[in-house]
LUMKE-618976 format. One record per residue (C-alpha): residue in three letters; x, y, z. Coordinates in steps of 0.001 Angstrom, whole numbers, plus 524288, in hexadecimal, padded with zeros to 5 digits. Layout:
residues N
ALAXYZ/...
END
This chain:
residues 737
MET800008000080000/SER805B780D1D7FC34/GLY805CD81844805C7/SER7FD34820777FCC8/ASP7F2858162F7FD65/ILE7F128816CB80C28/PRO7E7378207E8116A/ARG7EC0F82A1681B7F/ASP7E3E28236B82601/VAL7DBD08170E82513/VAL7D3088128183010/GLU7CF43804298300A/LEU7C22F803DC836FB/ARG7BEF17F5FE83B2B/VAL7B1107F1A983E60/HIS7AF977E469844D3/GLY7A4F67DA63842BF/VAL79BFB7D3C284C82/SER7A7777CE438541F/GLY7A6F07DA0C85D1E/ALA7B5B27DB3E85D50/SER7BC937E51F865BF/ALA7C3067F0FE85FB0/ALA7D0737EADE861C5/GLN7CC3D7DE9685AA4/VAL7C6707E61C84F45/LEU7D2D17EE3184DE0/ASP7DB567E21884F9A/LEU7E3DE7E98985944/GLN7E46A7E033864CB/GLN7F0EB7E00D86C99/THR7F4357D21E8687D/ALA7F3187CAC785BBA/GLN7F2B97BC3885915/VAL7FDD17B8488503D/ALA7FBEE7A97B84FFD/GLY7F30079EB2854E8/ASP7E44279F7B8566A/ARG7DA367A39F86090/SER7DCDD797DD8692D/GLY7EB847997486988/GLY7F2EA7A45986300/PHE7FEC17AD378630D/TYR7FD847BBCB86561/ARG806837C78486492/PRO804F77D5A88686F/ARG800347DDCA85D1B/PRO80B0C7E658857D0/ARG801497F14485503/CYS7F8A77EFED860D6/GLU7F99D7FE8B8637F/ASP7F7C58024D85541/SER7EAB9807278500C/THR7EDA5804BC841C2/GLY7EA587F91C83954/ALA7F21F7F0C883016/HIS7F4CA7FB7D82610/GLY7F5B88079A82E39/VAL7E715809E382EBB/THR7E0D980EAF83B3A/LEU7D8978040084150/GLU7CB4F80716846F0/ALA7C0687FE1384B78/TYR7B1D68001184CB1/ARG7AC787F7348573E/TRP79DB77F5C7856E3/GLY79C307E89F85DC5/ASP795B17EE34869F8/LEU78B5C7F5E286293/PRO781E57EA6F86050/SER782297E65C86E95/GLY78DF77EA26876A6/THR789977E6748844F/VAL784F57D938888FA/ALA777C57DEE088CD5/ARG775787E44C87F34/THR77A137D79387920/LEU770727CFB38813C/ALA765B27D92887D5F/VAL768E27D65086F1D/VAL7665E7C7D2871A9/PHE758687CA99875C5/LEU756A57D47886AD0/LEU75BA87CAD7860AA/PRO74E257C82C85A92/PHE74BE87D6C985913/MET759477D820852C7/LEU756D77CD2984902/VAL749DD7D2BC84470/ASN750407E0098434D/VAL75B097DA5183ABA/ALA750CD7D3CD83213/ILE74BD07E0E082D23/TRP759667E3C582797/MET759DD7D6B982076/ARG74F207DA6B81705/PRO751407D7E980876/ALA757C57E1E57FFC6/ASN74AEF7E34F7F845/PRO745B67F0BC7FC66/GLY737D07ECAA7F94C/SER7376F7E3E380551/GLU73D9B7ED6780EDF/ALA731267F316814B4/VAL72A6D7E5E481623/VAL736407DF3A81C4D/LYS7382E7EAA78259C/SER729EB7EA16829C8/LEU729FC7DB6782BF2/CYS736CA7DBBF83399/ARG731CA7E6BB83C39/LEU725247DF8083ED8/LEU72CEC7D35E84269/ALA735167DBD384B75/LEU728917E0CB851BE/THR7241E7D2D28544F/LEU730B87D0A685C01/THR72D5D7DC02864E0/VAL71FC17D668866A9/LEU7259B7C910869C3/TYR72EF77CF4E87387/VAL7235B7D50887AF0/LEU71B3D7C89F87A02/ALA7264E7C04487F65/ILE728477C8D388B5C/ALA7199C7CA4288D26/GLY718717BB9188C11/VAL7219F7BA1989794/ALA71CCA7C5228A039/VAL70E407C59589D17/ASP70AFD7B7D68985A/LEU713F37AEB88A018/VAL7152D7B6AF8AC88/GLY709397BF828ACFE/TRP6FEE17B6568A7A6/LYS703BB7A8878AA66/CYS70D397A8718B5B8/LEU705A97B22A8BE13/SER6F9AF7A9678BC88/SER700F679D468C152/PRO703CD79BBE8CFF4/ARG70DF7791668CCA2/CYS7151079ACA8C3AD/LEU714F97A57C8CE0E/ALA71A3179CB88D8D5/GLY727437A1E98DD99/ARG726F07ADBB8D493/SER724AF7B94A8DD6E/TRP7289B7C2968D297/LEU71C037BEA78CB94/SER712937BB3E8D66A/TRP70FE67C9818D9AB/LEU708387CA568CCEA/SER700B37BD9E8CE84/GLY6F4E97C3258D571/ARG6F3507CEDF8CC9F/PRO6E9137D0378C1E8/VAL6ED137CAAB8B4DA/GLY6ECE47D7E88AE2F/LEU6F58E7DE448B858/ARG6FFDC7D3968B849/LEU700487D3468A972/ALA7018F7E2088A907/VAL70CC97E17A8B2C3/LEU713E37D6908AB96/ALA711A47DD5F89E82/LEU71B627E76A8A36B/VAL7260B7DD428A0B3/PRO724417DD27891CC/ALA721D67EBD48924B/ALA72EFB7ED878990A/ALA7355A7E48688EE4/ILE730087ED5188424/GLY735597F93088B35/LEU7429D7F2B588CC8/ILE744697EF6B87E7F/TRP73F197FCD287AE4/ARG74974802ED8838F/ILE754747FA7A87E47/SER751247FD7887023/ASN7518D80C1F872F7/ARG75FC880C8A8770F/PRO7676F809C286A6F/GLY7627E815FB8638A/ARG7693281EB586D6B/THR7758C8166786D3F/PHE778688190085ED8/GLU773878270F85E2A/ALA7813382C9A85C57/PHE783A48244885045/ARG778EB828D284735/ALA77D1B828378390E/PRO77D2F834AF830D5/ASP7712A837C7828E1/ARG7784D8374881BDE/GLU7782982AA681421/PHE782FD825AC80B4D/SER77DD681871806F4/GLY7719A81371800BD/SER77458805B8805AE/ARG76BAD8008D8106D/LEU7776A7FB2881798/GLY77C848090981852/THR7708980D2E81FFB/VAL773DA8046582B95/GLY776F280DB183698/GLN7748A8195C82DA8/TRP7673A81D3D832C2/ASP761D5820188402D/ALA75A23813AC84323/GLU75519818388504F/PRO7487E81E9A84B0F/LEU7447A811D68447A/VAL7481F80A0F85095/GLY7405881399858F1/ARG7343D811BC85092/LEU7359980306850C0/ARG737F48036885F6B/SER72B6C80AFB861DF/ILE7239E8018D85967/HIS7293F7F58786014/VAL727307FB0D86DC1/ALA719157FE3B86A38/ALA7170E7F07B864DB/ALA71D707EA7A870E1/PHE714607F16A87A63/ALA708A47EE87871A8/THR70C597E013871AA/LEU70CA37DFFD8807D/ASP6FF7B7E6D1880E7/LEU6F9577DD3B8776A/THR6FE987D19787F29/LEU6F7F87D6A788B71/LEU6EB4C7DAE6884F5/LEU6E90D7CDE487E03/ALA6E8507C74288B47/ARG6DD257CFFC88FCD/ALA6CEFA7CCAA88DA1/ALA6C8217D57D883EC/SER6C3A67E28F88908/GLY6C2077F01188346/ALA6CED57F55C88896/THR6D6617E91088529/ILE6D16A7E8F58772F/THR6D4927F76487569/LEU6E2587F5CA87AAB/THR6E46F7E9BE8721E/VAL6E0347F11C865E7/VAL6E93F7FC9286900/THR6F4797F32086B6C/GLY6F1F07EC5D85E77/VAL6F1F57F98185784/VAL6FF4A7FCB785D6C/LEU704E37EFCF8588F/VAL6FF2E7F1CA84AF9/VAL704BB7FF9184A0E/CYS712207FA5384DFD/ALA711967F01E84333/VAL70CD97F9E8838FE/LEU717CC8037483C24/LEU721F57F8CA83A58/CYS71C397F58C82D02/THR71F0380334827A3/PRO72DCE803C382565/PRO72D6B810BA81DDC/LEU726F1816C9829C5/ILE72EA58105C834AF/ASP73BC98124A82DCE/ARG73A62820F382C44/ALA745CE829AB82F7C/ALA7485782EF883D14/GLY7437083C778392F/ASP735818377E83772/GLN73094836C684566/ARG7221B834FB842BE/LEU7231B826428432E/ASP72B4E8274384F85/ARG7201382E2E85635/VAL7167A823ED8514D/THR71E7D8187A85672/ARG7212281F1E8637D/THR712A3821DF864EB/LEU70F8A813B2861DF/ARG7194D80F6886C3A/THR7136D8189D87646/VAL705BB813B187354/ALA70A598059F87562/VAL710CA808DB88267/VAL704AD8101688748/LEU6FC1B804FD8827E/THR704307FB4988A6D/VAL7022C80354896B7/VAL6F38A8038489423/VAL6F32A7F4CE891B1/LEU6FA977F1CB89E38/ALA6F1697FA968A5E8/HIS6E5CD7F3FA89F6C/LEU6EAEC7E69D8A364/ALA6EE1D7EA7A8B15A/THR6E1427F14D8B457/GLY6D78E7EAA18AB58/PRO6CDE47DFF38AF4A/PRO6D3057D1DC8AFB4/GLN6CE4F7CDED8A236/TRP6D7BB7C42789C35/HIS6D70B7B9428925C/GLU6D9417ABA8897B0/GLY6E5307A3F7893B9/HIS6F0FF79C6289896/GLY6F9E77A6A0892A4/LEU6F81A7B52C8911E/PRO6EC247B64B8883A/GLY6EF897BA8E87A8E/TYR6FE3E7B9CD87C93/GLU700907AD58874FF/THR6F7FE7B20C869CC/HIS6FF4E7BEF2869B0/LEU70C4E7B7C286929/ALA708197AE5D85E78/GLY702C07B9BD85694/LEU7101E7C02085742/PHE7167B7B3BE8520D/VAL70C987B360846F4/ALA710287C16A84381/GLN71EB27BE46843B9/THR71C9A7B28783AE2/ALA714B77BA9183138/LEU71EE17C579830F9/LEU72A117BBEC82EDE/ALA722957B563823C5/ALA71FBD7C28D81D7F/LEU72E077C68781EBE/GLY732547B9DB81852/VAL729147BBF080CDF/VAL72DCB7C9E880ABB/LEU73C1C7C5FA80B4D/LEU73A5F7BAC6801D2/CYS732FB7C3497F837/ARG73C737CEBD7F911/ARG749847C7DC7FA35/ASN754417CA417F053/ARG752F87C0027E5AF/GLY761607C0C97E255/ALA7667B7BD567EFD8/THR761677B5B27FB54/PRO766F07BB2C80808/LEU760D37B25181224/PHE7576C7AEE280707/GLY752047BCAF808A6/LEU74CC07B93581624/GLY756D77BFA281EDD/ALA74D367C8AE8258A/LEU743A77BD7E827BE/VAL74E117B48382D6F/VAL753037BE828372C/ALA745637C35B83AC1/ALA7406B7B57A83CDC/THR74C547B26684536/GLY749E27BE8184D76/ILE73B807BB0484F0E/SER73ED87ACFF85295/LEU748E67B13F85C8A/ALA73F517BADB862B0/VAL734E47B04C863A2/ALA73EDD7A715869B6/TYR743067B17587392/SER734D97B40B87734/ALA7311D7A5C387845/GLU73D047A2C288089/LEU73A327AE17889C3/VAL72C347A9A588BF0/TYR7300279B5988D69/ARG73B0079DF2896F6/VAL732557A68689F8D/ALA7276779C7189F09/ASP73132791FA8A2F4/PHE735AD79A6C8AE50/LEU727CB79CD98B301/ASP7243878E668B1A3/ARG72FCA789C38B988/ASP72BC6781338C503/VAL71D86782368C0F4/PRO716A37752B8BE81/THR712C9772778B08D/GLY70543777858AD80/GLU7051A780ED8B901/GLY70E7578B038B3A3/ILE70F71791D58A699/ALA716D17875989F32/THR70DF4789318936F/GLY70EB5797E0894C5/PRO7173279BE588923/PRO70E9E79DCC87D15/ARG70E9F7930F872EA/ALA7143C79C83868FC/TYR720D679D23870DD/THR7219478E5687117/TRP7206178E2B86251/ALA72A957990486198/ILE734B47910D8690E/TYR731817851F860F0/GLY732E278CD68544E/PHE73FA87934285844/PHE745C77866C85C4A/ARG740D777FC784FE7/ALA7469978A6684731/LEU7538F78A4784E6A/LEU754A077B7884E45/ALA750FD77A6083FDC/THR75AD1784E683C13/LEU765A677E5D843CE/ILE762B27714D83D5A/VAL762CB7775A82FC8/ALA76F3977EE683315/GLY775D47722B836F6/LEU771A176BF282A40/VAL7767B7779B8226B/ILE783977771D82954/VAL78521768B882653/LEU77FF47690D81863/SER787897753281463/ARG794567713981ABB/ARG79965769E980EE6/SER796B8774EB80540/ARG79C2877F3A80E79/ARG7A86C77743810C8/ARG7A9F5774D980230/ALA7A94F7836D7FF5D/ALA7B26F7864B80AB8/ALA7BC1F77C0A80610/ALA7BCB9782877F8AC/ILE7BFB078F9E7FF1F/VAL7CA3C78993807AC/ALA7D06C782B07FC0A/HIS7D12678F907F4AF/ASP7D6517978880032/TYR7E0AA78DBC8049C/PRO7E4DC786717F849/ASP7F291783287FD1D/ALA7EF7077F1180B06/PRO7F83C773F380FBC/ALA7F2B1766C9813A3/GLU7F48C7698182235/ALA7EB1B7750E82115/GLY7DFB976BC481E7F/PRO7D97576D1D82C11/ARG7DA6577BEA82B5F/LEU7D48177BFB81DBA/ARG7C8ED77443822E0/GLN7C71D77E1C82DE2/VAL7C703789358241D/ARG7BD89781CA81B71/ASP7B44677F90826E2/ALA7B50E78DE082AE1/ILE7B1587923E81D22/ALA7A6767881381C9E/ARG7A0EB78D2A8297A/ALA7A1A679B2282488/ARG799CB7976281879/PHE78EA87929F82123/THR78A457A0DA8228B/GLU7834079FB181589/LYS77BB17940281AC1/LEU7760C79C60825A7/VAL76D2F7A34481BE2/PRO76398797FC819A3/LEU764727944B82806/ALA760637A20482BDC/VAL754F47A1808226B/LEU750F379442827D6/TYR75165798F4835E6/GLY749CC7A542832A6/CYS73F1D79D7282BF0/LEU73E64793AF8371F/THR73D7D79E4E8415E/GLY732BB7A4DE83988/LEU72B96797DA8391D/ALA72DB57967C847BA/THR7271F7A396849E5/ALA71BC279EF784199/THR719FB7927084977/THR7184279A3585612/THR70ACD79DCF8510F/VAL7069778FA285305/GLY705587934686153/LEU6F8CD79A5E85D9F/LEU6F2A978CFE85B69/GLY6F57A7891886972/GLN6FF6F77ED28655C/PHE70CC177BCE86B2F/PRO7181B776FC862C1/ALA718D9769EF869CF/ASP70A89766CD866E9/VAL70B3476AEB858AC/ILE717D876391855DE/GLU713727572885CBD/ARG70693757358558B/ASN70C3D759E184802/LEU719F7754398486B/GLY718C7749C8852BB/LEU723E574ED085B38/PRO721A674CFA869CB/ALA71CE07594D8705D/ASP726C9757AC87B5B/SER7321775853871CA/VAL72CAF764B586BB9/ILE72AF076ACB87925/PHE738F97673187C64/GLY73D8076D2586F84/ILE7366A779ED87265/ALA73C2B77A698801A/PHE7498D777BC87A6F/GLY747517826D87059/SER7440778BCA87B52/TRP750FF788E9881D9/VAL757EB78A59874C3/ILE7523E7980F873A9/ALA756BA79AE58818A/ALA76453795DE87E1A/ILE764C379E77871EF/ILE760FC7AA85879C4/LEU76AE97A7288843E/GLY775447A4F0879D0/LEU7726F7B22D873CD/LEU7736F7B8908811D/VAL7804B7B1D58844C/GLY785887B46D876B6/GLY781637C29987773/THR788017C41B8849D/PHE794EF7BEC787FD5/ALA7941A7C3E9871EB/TYR79A687D0C487582/ARG7A4567CAF387EDC/THR7AA9A7C00287716/VAL7AE487BFF3868B7/PRO7A8CB7B25886544/PHE79B597B5BD86A9D/ARG79BD37C30786441/ARG79EE77BD85856D4/HIS793B07B3CB856F5/ILE789267B9DB85F99/GLY78BFE7C85285DC0/VAL78A777C73D84F0F/LEU77BB87C5EF850D9/TRP77A847D2B185857/ASP7840B7DA3184FB6/LEU77D997D658842F2/GLY76FB97D7F384806/THR771C77E56784DDC/PHE778BB7EAD8841E9/TRP76B907EE4483BE3/PRO763607F98E84143/ARG7569F7F70E84835/ALA74C817F81283D7D/ALA742EF7ED4284155/HIS743807EB5285006/PRO746947F6B98592B/PHE74A1B7ED9386461/ALA7552B7E73385CC3/PRO7630C7E9FC86185/PRO768737F71385D06/CYS76F817F84E85013/TYR77DF57FB44851BF/SER77FEE7FEF28436F/GLU7788680B8A84654/ARG784B080F8784DB6/ALA78F90807798477C/VAL78D7380B3183937/PRO78C2C81A0B83B1B/GLU79767819A3844C7/LEU7A02A812B483B10/ALA79C2981BEB83018/ARG79F07827BC838A0/ARG7AC6D822A883C98/ILE7B07281F2082EAC/THR7AC0082C64829B0/TYR7B3EC8332D83443/LEU7C03682B7383114/VAL7BF4282E2A82280/GLU7BC2F83C8E82407/ARG7C81283E8582C9B/GLY7D0AB838F3821B6/ASP7D17F82A5B82469/ALA7CE2481F0F81B81/VAL7C67081428821FD/LEU7C7948058B81FE9/LEU7BB747FEE082554/THR7BD387F0B082944/GLY7B1497E92F82DB2/HIS7B0887DB2E83242/SER7A3FE7D34F831B3/HIS798847DBC783602/GLY7A1CE7E751836B1/SER7A1F07E701827D7/VAL793247E8D9827DB/LEU794667F4B1830B2/LEU79EB77FA47827A2/ALA796667F79381B96/ALA78B397FF8A8214B/THR794E6809FC8257F/VAL79B5080B6581819/LEU78DEE80DCB8121E/GLN78C538197A81B32/LEU7997181FEC81878/PRO799A682C9181083/PRO7A03D82B2F80329/HIS7AC1A8334780712/VAL7AE59829F581289/GLY7AC9181D5A80AD9/SER7B72A8219380165/ARG7C13C81FFA80C54/VAL7BC1F81329811D0/ALA7BFC58050E80EFC/LEU7B8B37F8FA813D0/LEU7BDDB7EBB981819/THR7B3E97E18A81C44/HIS7B70C7D3E18211F/GLY7AE087C92B825CA/SER7A2FB7D17182047/PRO7950A7CBDE8201A/LEU78FFF7D67B816FF/ARG78D527CD7080B7B/ARG78C847C0308120E/LEU782B67C3C581CB2/TYR77DCF7D1BC81BA9/ALA77AB87D17A80D2E/ARG772877C54780F93/LEU76BFA7C9B681C07/PHE769DB7D819818BC/PRO768547D8DD809E1/ALA761BD7E62D80A6A/TYR76D9F7EC40810FE/VAL7799B7E49B80CA0/ASP779457E26D7FE03/ASP782487E4107F25D/ALA77EBF7F2627F0F0/ALA782687F5727FF09/LEU78F197EDBA7FE47/HIS793177F4577F18F/GLU78FE8801A87F745/ILE799037FEC2802B1/GLY7A3C87FBB27F8E7/HIS7A1518082C7F145/ARG7A1848108B7FD8C/VAL7AF3280C068013C/GLY7B41B80C587F337/TRP7B49A7FD847F32D/ARG7BF9B7FDE47FD19/TRP7B93D7F21380324/VAL7BEBF7E4A4805E5/ASN7B6FC7D99780BFA/LEU7BEC67CE36811B2/TRP7B8037C13C81349/SER7BB1A7B2DA814BD/ASP7B3D37A62A812C1/ALA7B6057A25E820FE/ASP7ADCA7ADD6825C4/PRO79FE17A98282954/ILE79A8E7B78082999/GLY7A25A7C06082099/GLY7A37C7BED481209/TRP7A5527C567804EB/ILE79D937D16E80119/PHE79E5B7D2B57F244/SER7A5C87C6C87ED5D/ALA7AA7C7BA6C7F415/HIS7B6D37B90F7EBBA/ARG7B7147AA937EEB0/PRO7BF737A21C7E5F4/HIS7B8FC79E087D92A/ALA7AD147A6807DC3F/PRO7A7EF7B0EE7D2D7/ALA7A9AD7BF187D6AB/GLY79DF87C41C7DE17/ALA7A04E7D2907DB9F/SER7A6487DBB37D1C1/GLY7AC847E8FD7D24C/PRO7B2857EE387DED7/ALA7A97C7E59C7E70D/ALA7B0D17D9A37E218/ALA7BD207DE047E953/VAL7B6C47DFBF7F6B2/ASP7B6AF7D1B67FB7C/ARG7C36A7CB107FF23/ARG7C2C37BCF2802FB/TYR7CDC17B7F080BA4/ARG7D09F7AA418101F/ASP7CE1A7A71581E52/PRO7D6EA7A2828247E/ARG7E2387A88281D4E/ASP7E93C79B4C81D4A/VAL7E75B78D6E82212/VAL7F59B78AD782519/THR7FBD678E3A83215/PRO80612798C482FA5/PRO813DD796A583510/SER811DF7A16483F32/ASP8057679B75844DD/SER8008378EFD84B04/VAL7F2D578EC3844F8/PRO7EDB47922383759/PRO7E75E79F8A83510/PRO7D9CE7A06983B2B/ILE7CCF27A04C833E3/GLN7C7A87AE0983606/GLY7B9B57ABD983185/HIS7B1F57B7FB83550/TRP7BC097BD4E83EC7/PRO7C18E7CAAE83B2F/GLY7CF4D7CA5D83593/GLU7D4C17D826835ED/SER7E26C7D2A08381A/ASP7E1EF7C91182CB8/GLN7EA627CB4A820E1/HIS7DF3D7CC6581737/PHE7D8E27D6EE81FAE/THR7E5317DF1F820CA/GLU7E7BA7DDFA81229/VAL7DA2B7E33580F10/VAL7DC177EE45818CD/ARG7E8AC7F1E3811BC/GLU7E19F7F1CC804A5/LEU7D6337FA1F80941/VAL7DF27803DB80FED/GLN7E66A8053580310/ARG7D9AE807487FB9E/LEU7D59F8119F80573/GLY7E26E8188B802A1/ARG7DE72819BE7F46B/ALA7D0D381EBA7F7B7/ASP7CD6482CD57F4F2/PRO7CD778360E8007F/PRO7BFF9838FB805E2/ASP7B84B844B480180/SER7B39884DF680BDA/PRO7A5BE84ADD81018/THR79BBE8546D80B93/
END
């Protein structure tokens, strides 16, 4: 490299992926470096440049660490576990097809599905507090025995005790309302500028102020939540003038909530239009006041109640919700199939349906498990038939059965796919290994097999697409089967009568499925606790939170906050500052960091992009994001990114990486070129590991990196040298107007 080709100052700004690495790890400036061996036993030396702040070619190193934005603290991480269904349905709205004709319909259906999750959240807590405790346990002397914390309500009128216990779901609504209010103030200082530089949808991520939309959705969901609680209480009352009037008003509130969510042009209006804000806030206030009136009506009204083992109307209310969810999922599937891109089949065009159905299924499983575990606690030490052992509604029994059936069937099919595809994956991997290591000695045979197996495992990512579609369809079917509870049938009776399986075995399977759900929830809690403390947990568990919270809240206001609303404008602001002070900037993004940088580049002014180069490695932009989010990551967006940086863009990828991949062209041996023009030079495939023979200076062969970042690898440093040289030949920036 000639001295004239080197810019006066180059800043290499590194953005990590979902590994949540520390700043020292991202900058690769730890005090010691491993020079031989592996992670189990290795040799280390002090780093010669441990006090230096420059990179391999004299560039100034800088790291952007965003890993704590999605969660950060253990408490917030655990909250994300319980908000996971909300997050999944919120992500579904961003997975809509690229066809603009379906945008309004898909948005409406996803927002209605999100509303049903809020309704289910209220019904589950009401089922515990009002149905199990208020209606059933307080009517059973056996259940009250030894429970002084409940017995004080046992002699009270039914209306009064239900009104008192209804404060529990009301408080739960207030809690989630409060939690969802906080993120807007957290990111206030990072609002993006009003000007727009890209017509790409990916470039709008983090570009707008999402808080007005979230505020409108929040008001609608809070209104629907309180109306759901009111309707649950009113359906248990015998018909009277006041009860009928309050029920009609409650139904009107719910209908207005649904209608508002079905008008995307209205609900998505800019922040300056505050008329809808006043409408939604008024609707929320009406629902809160209505709840106060309903509770007063219950506490002071005459003892007129329908008869029933469970809270009258509750099971019908719950089954009706499951019917609505089934109908919405079916409608979403029809729209996606009719509007999907005929030229490509990302998740067969059903990405939004798969994720939405998974979120619905998980929410139903959470709710069923909560009700079952509380019923089990209340039934403890109570003789059979004298407690509330049959208390949980039949719909919840069907829900657990359906969830376990879908999970078991998917696992069985996944096992079959693994076995049946192993030979073809190994055959393709063997061809890659033979090309990459043609002169390997005979003693390298075991290492060659390890490399082949690693590449074969990495290629299994493509097999996850049909498995995801299968699971989504099965979970949607599971939601549909919960409606059988309306017929007064239990799964054990139906299966024994139609399939001949003993009812006891079905009952055991449902109980086992309940404990499987409990184990999954516990595993998520444990994984979430350790995800931000240990690297292995972070790489496997944290990826779910980081990917899910990248997208703004556009469907469910109670979903975890979107960190890209801060990260993308913050990155754009920093890059602009560096360029305008006279520096050139080399952006290097690993894994999900490359997605953040892609959205950031689309927001840079033209005079800034002319002094920027881009290096991505382990990037899922094409392999995952283009499939999952076709309306936001497509060829047009990727080409615009290249144009904005003057095609000073290199993407490193390897066949051993299960997540990252090529963006424009694979450049595999004997494969036709997948791109032309400057895009054809973006992708650089490298072999992983760099060799299969143990070098004389080491005791083990070079490691298989897979998806691990490799800023110290030779191929990475060579690309950095090339891009720094190309930045030196770039034109100096014009002054911003």
